[in-house]
C-alpha positions in Angstrom: -6.0 -1.2 -0.8 -3.0 0.7 -2.2 0.2 -1.0 -1.2 3.9 0.2 -1.1 4.4 0.6 -4.9 1.2 2.7 -5.3 2.1 4.8 -2.3 5.8 5.4 -3.2 4.9 6.4 -6.8 2.1 8.6 -5.4 4.6 10.3 -3.1 6.9 11.1 -6.0 4.1 12.6 -8.0 2.9 14.6 -5.0 6.3 16.3 -4.7 6.3 17.2 -8.4 2.7 18.5 -8.1 3.1 20.6 -5.0 6.7 21.8 -5.7 7.4 25.4 -4.8 4.1 26.7 -3.5 3.4 27.1 0.2 0.2 25.6 1.7 -2.4 28.4 1.9 -5.2 26.6 3.7 -6.8 23.4 4.8 -10.5 22.7 4.6 -11.5 19.8 6.9 -14.5 18.2 5.3 -14.7 15.3 7.8 -13.2 15.8 11.3 -13.2 12.1 11.9 -10.4 11.6 9.4 -8.0 13.7 11.4 -6.2 11.4 13.9 -3.9 13.8 15.7 -4.3 17.0 17.8 -0.8 18.0 18.7 0.8 19.8 16.9 -2.3 21.5 15.4 -3.0 20.8 11.8 -2.8 24.4 10.8 0.9 24.3 11.6 1.1 23.1 8.0 -0.1 26.4 6.6 2.8 28.4 5.2 4.9 25.3 4.8 6.2 24.0 1.5 6.4 20.3 0.6 10.1 19.4 0.6 9.9 15.7 0.1 7.6 12.6 0.4 8.0 8.9 0.6 6.1 5.7 1.4 6.6 4.0 4.7 4.8 0.7 4.3 1.3 1.7 3.2 1.6 5.2 4.7 2.4 8.4 2.8 5.0 10.5 4.7 5.1 14.2 3.5 7.9 16.4 4.8 7.7 20.2 4.7 9.9 23.3 5.1 8.5 26.2 7.2 8.5 29.8 6.0 11.7 30.5 7.9 13.6 27.7 6.1 13.5 25.3 9.1 12.0 21.8 8.9 8.3 22.0 9.2 5.7 19.6 10.6 5.2 16.2 8.9 1.9 15.2 7.3 1.1 11.4 7.3 -1.7 9.9 5.3 -3.1 6.4 5.4 -5.6 5.7 2.6 -6.9 2.4 4.0 -9.1 0.5 1.6 -10.7 3.2 -0.5 -9.0 6.5 0.4 -7.5 8.4 -2.5 -5.7 11.7 -3.2 -7.0 13.7 -6.1 -4.8 16.4 -7.6 -6.7 19.6 -8.6 -4.7 21.9 -10.9 -7.2 24.6 -9.8 -8.7 24.2 -6.3 -12.4 23.3 -6.4 -15.0 24.4 -3.8 -17.2 21.4 -4.1 -17.5 18.7 -1.4 -17.9 15.4 -3.2 -19.2 12.3 -1.4 -16.6 10.9 0.9 -14.5 14.1 0.9 -12.2 14.3 4.0 -9.9 17.3 3.5 -8.7 19.7 0.9 -5.2 21.1 1.0 -4.9 24.3 -0.9 -1.7 25.9 -2.2 -1.0 29.6 -2.7 -0.7 29.2 -6.5 -4.3 27.9 -6.7 -3.6 24.1 -6.8 -5.1 21.7 -4.3 -5.0 18.1 -3.2 -8.4 16.6 -2.2 -8.3 13.7 0.3 -11.3 11.6 -0.4 -12.7 8.1 0.6 -14.8 6.1 -1.8 -17.3 3.5 -0.7 -19.0 3.4 2.7 -16.1 2.7 5.1 -14.5 5.6 6.9 -11.1 4.3 7.9 -8.8 6.6 5.9 -6.8 8.9 8.3 -4.3 11.7 8.4 -1.9 12.9 11.1 0.3 16.0 11.7 3.4 15.2 13.7 6.6 17.0 14.6 9.3 17.1 11.9 10.9 13.7 11.3 8.7 11.9 13.8 7.3 8.5 12.7 3.8 9.0 14.2 1.6 5.9 13.6 4.4 4.1 11.6 6.7 3.7 14.7 6.1 0.0 15.1 6.2 -1.1 11.5 8.7 -3.6 10.3 11.3 -2.9 7.6 9.9 -1.5 4.3 9.5 -4.1 1.6 12.3 -2.6 -0.4 14.8 -2.5 2.6 17.6 -5.0 3.1 16.0 -5.9 6.4 13.1 -7.6 4.5 15.5 -10.0 2.7 17.3 -10.7 5.9 14.1 -11.5 7.7 12.9 -13.9 4.9 16.3 -15.7 4.9 16.7 -16.1 8.6 13.4 -15.8 10.6 12.1 -18.8 12.3 8.5 -17.8 12.0 5.8 -20.5 12.1 3.0 -18.5 10.5 1.8 -19.2 7.0 3.4 -17.1 4.2 0.0 -15.5 3.5 0.0 -14.2 7.1 3.7 -13.3 7.4 3.9 -11.3 4.2 0.8 -9.2 5.2 2.0 -8.6 8.8 3.0 -4.9 8.8 5.0 -5.4 12.0 7.3 -7.9 10.1 7.4 -6.5 6.6 5.8 -3.1 5.8 4.0 -2.4 2.6 2.6 -5.7 1.3 -1.1 -6.5 1.2 -3.3 -9.3 -0.2 -2.7 -8.4 -3.8 1.1 -8.5 -3.9 1.1 -11.4 -1.5 -0.7 -13.6 -4.0 1.7 -12.4 -6.8 4.8 -13.0 -4.7 3.8 -16.5 -3.6 3.0 -17.4 -7.3 6.3 -16.0 -8.6 8.2 -17.9 -5.9 6.3 -21.2 -6.7 5.2 -21.5 -3.0 1.9 -22.4 -1.4 0.4 -19.4 0.5 -0.3 -21.9 3.3 3.4 -23.0 3.6 5.1 -21.8 6.8 8.2 -19.6 6.6 10.1 -21.7 9.2 9.5 -24.9 7.1 11.1 -23.5 3.9 14.6 -24.7 2.9 17.2 -22.2 2.0 16.6 -22.4 -1.8 12.9 -21.7 -1.2 13.7 -18.8 1.1 16.0 -17.3 -1.6 13.2 -17.8 -4.2 10.8 -16.0 -1.9 13.1 -13.1 -1.2 13.8 -12.8 -4.9 10.1 -12.9 -5.7 9.4 -10.0 -3.3 12.1 -7.9 -4.8 11.1 -8.5 -8.5 7.4 -8.2 -7.8 7.7 -4.9 -6.0 10.3 -3.5 -8.4 8.0 -4.3 -11.4 5.0 -2.9 -9.7 6.8 0.3 -8.8 7.9 0.7 -12.4 4.3 0.3 -13.6 3.0 2.8 -11.0 5.5 5.4 -12.1 3.8 5.5 -15.4 0.6 6.8 -13.8 -0.1 10.6 -13.6 -2.0 12.6 -11.1 -3.3 11.2 -7.8 -4.9 7.8 -7.4 -8.2 6.9 -9.1 -11.0 5.2 -7.2 -10.3 2.0 -9.1 -6.7 1.0 -9.5 -7.3 -1.6 -12.3 -5.9 -5.0 -13.0 -2.3 -4.4 -11.8 -1.8 -7.8 -10.4 -0.3 -11.0 -11.9 -2.7 -13.5 -10.3 -4.6 -11.6 -7.5 -8.3 -11.4 -8.4 -7.8 -13.6 -11.4 -9.3 -16.9 -10.2 -10.6 -18.9 -13.1 -8.1 -17.4 -15.6 -5.2 -19.4 -17.0 -2.0 -19.4 -15.0 0.3 -16.8 -16.4 3.4 -19.0 -16.1 4.4 -19.8 -19.7 5.0 -23.5 -19.0 1.7 -24.1 -17.1 -1.7 -24.8 -18.6 -3.6 -25.0 -15.3 -6.3 -22.6 -14.1 -5.9 -20.2 -11.1 -7.9 -21.2 -8.1 -9.2 -19.3 -5.1 -9.5 -19.8 -1.3 -12.4 -17.7 0.0 -12.5 -16.2 3.4 -15.1 -13.8 4.9 -14.8 -10.7 2.7 -11.7 -11.6 0.7 -9.9 -14.4 -1.1 -6.4 -15.5 -2.0 -5.5 -16.8 -5.5 -3.0 -19.5 -6.4 -2.0 -22.0 -9.1 -2.3 -25.7 -8.0 0.3 -26.8 -10.5 2.9 -24.1 -9.8 2.4 -23.8 -6.1 0.8 -26.8 -4.3 1.9 -29.8 -6.3 -1.5 -30.1 -7.8 -3.3 -30.0 -4.5 -6.4 -27.8 -4.3 -6.4 -25.8 -1.1 -9.7 -26.1 0.8 -11.6 -23.3 2.6 -14.9 -23.5 4.5 -16.9 -22.9 1.3 -15.1 -25.7 -0.6 -15.1 -28.0 2.4 -18.9 -27.9 2.6 -19.2 -28.6 -1.1 -16.9 -31.6 -0.8 -18.9 -33.3 2.0 
């Protein structure tokens, strides 16, 4: 799933792509993807994109109406496999998983598409400046509030849970959680409340460095988002490979859950202990 760095860099590219041309029309290719009814989606027509930014894993697109007043806001959530495809010249085809096509007066278009079989990607139209579905999110991962939370919160949940809880910190998913815990040298099963102050500082620093580096990498991308985002992680999805820490010669291990896994280094993060999951526990019996 695209996380905050992918969404923020995508927002910046969208502003550049759509600059200066009013929206001429919207072709809804799957009505189930439209998650709002008021204001009507066609209130976007005639508006010009004036800005965009990520809010957690959501894309927030602000517009200016034809009379120069703030227009309605478009909010997009890509879920696991949703993507935006920039079309320099609007196409008329309806590829598999197509949800909506936003056409501009100068002939360009943005196709909202979902790969795979899940149909969870959504879009909303809300009044200017309104948060819509993002109202109950925690601070964005780049906000000062995230560091304050890590340094002070008495939260008894595991780090792997805390970092992915969008109500506590918005914008981190499984991929960057693995990378953050590895960079901080902390077990994903450690609880936030049990960390001492030096460990909390290491965790806060790891969040900032991981997201900063990821955003810099994403800003090198052009166009929308491809269906496969590639090997953009430090340890996530790299179980069985050597630990990337220069002073470690251990191998990255995994903990498997139903439908996903977390990756860690026993030497760097768990004092050599191998974390057990249900699959491993059965093997060790």
